[in-house]
C-alpha positions in Angstrom: -40.6 7.7 -49.2 -38.6 9.8 -46.8 -37.0 7.9 -44.0 -37.6 9.4 -40.8 -34.7 9.7 -38.4 -34.3 7.1 -35.5 -34.7 7.7 -32.1 -32.3 7.5 -29.4 -32.0 3.6 -28.1 -32.8 3.2 -24.5 -29.7 2.5 -22.4 -29.1 0.3 -19.5 -28.5 1.4 -15.9 -24.5 1.4 -15.3 -25.4 0.3 -11.7 -26.9 -2.9 -12.7 -24.0 -3.8 -14.5 -21.7 -3.3 -11.4 -18.6 -2.2 -13.6 -15.2 -1.8 -11.6 -14.3 0.8 -14.1 -14.9 3.0 -17.3 -13.3 0.3 -19.8 -15.2 -2.4 -18.1 -18.6 -0.3 -18.4 -17.7 -0.1 -22.0 -16.9 -4.1 -22.4 -20.4 -5.1 -20.7 -22.5 -2.3 -22.6 -20.9 -3.6 -25.8 -21.5 -7.4 -24.9 -25.2 -6.8 -24.6 -25.6 -5.0 -27.6 -26.8 -1.6 -26.1 -25.0 2.0 -27.1 -26.3 4.1 -24.0 -26.3 4.3 -20.4 -28.0 6.1 -17.7 -24.7 6.6 -15.6 -24.7 6.0 -12.0 -23.4 9.1 -10.1 -22.2 7.3 -6.9 -18.6 6.2 -8.4 -17.8 9.8 -9.1 -19.4 11.2 -5.9 -17.5 8.3 -3.8 -14.2 8.3 -5.7 -14.4 4.6 -5.9 -16.7 2.2 -8.0 -17.4 -0.3 -5.0 -13.6 -1.8 -5.4 -10.1 -0.3 -5.9 -10.3 2.0 -8.6 -11.1 5.5 -8.8 -13.2 7.0 -11.4 -12.2 10.0 -12.4 -15.2 11.9 -14.3 -13.1 13.2 -17.2 -11.4 10.2 -17.7 -14.6 8.0 -17.8 -16.6 10.6 -20.1 -13.7 10.4 -22.6 -13.5 6.6 -22.3 -17.4 6.1 -22.9 -17.4 8.8 -26.0 -14.4 7.5 -27.5 -15.9 4.1 -27.7 -19.5 5.1 -28.6 -21.4 4.9 -25.4 -23.6 7.5 -25.0 -24.8 8.9 -21.5 -28.5 9.4 -21.8 -28.7 10.4 -18.0 -27.7 10.4 -14.5 -28.8 8.4 -11.7 -28.4 8.8 -8.0 -28.9 6.8 -5.1 -30.8 8.1 -1.9 -29.1 7.0 1.6 -30.7 3.7 2.9 -31.8 2.5 -0.7 
């Protein structure tokens, strides 16, 4: 019997993991056993991840891709949320 291709796995929202950097995001994503994220866009727009390290867009995407973490979508928060 032919095997159907598997569908992409559901990812986790990066905002929920509170990562301090792209490398930290990779570490946490791998530790919970998923390979996909819904990437919070705030750290790119604000230039900060809530602490001290900037999140350059290109470097972040390169780090995620190099470690097999797929961005399935982006997310944003509305003001006051």
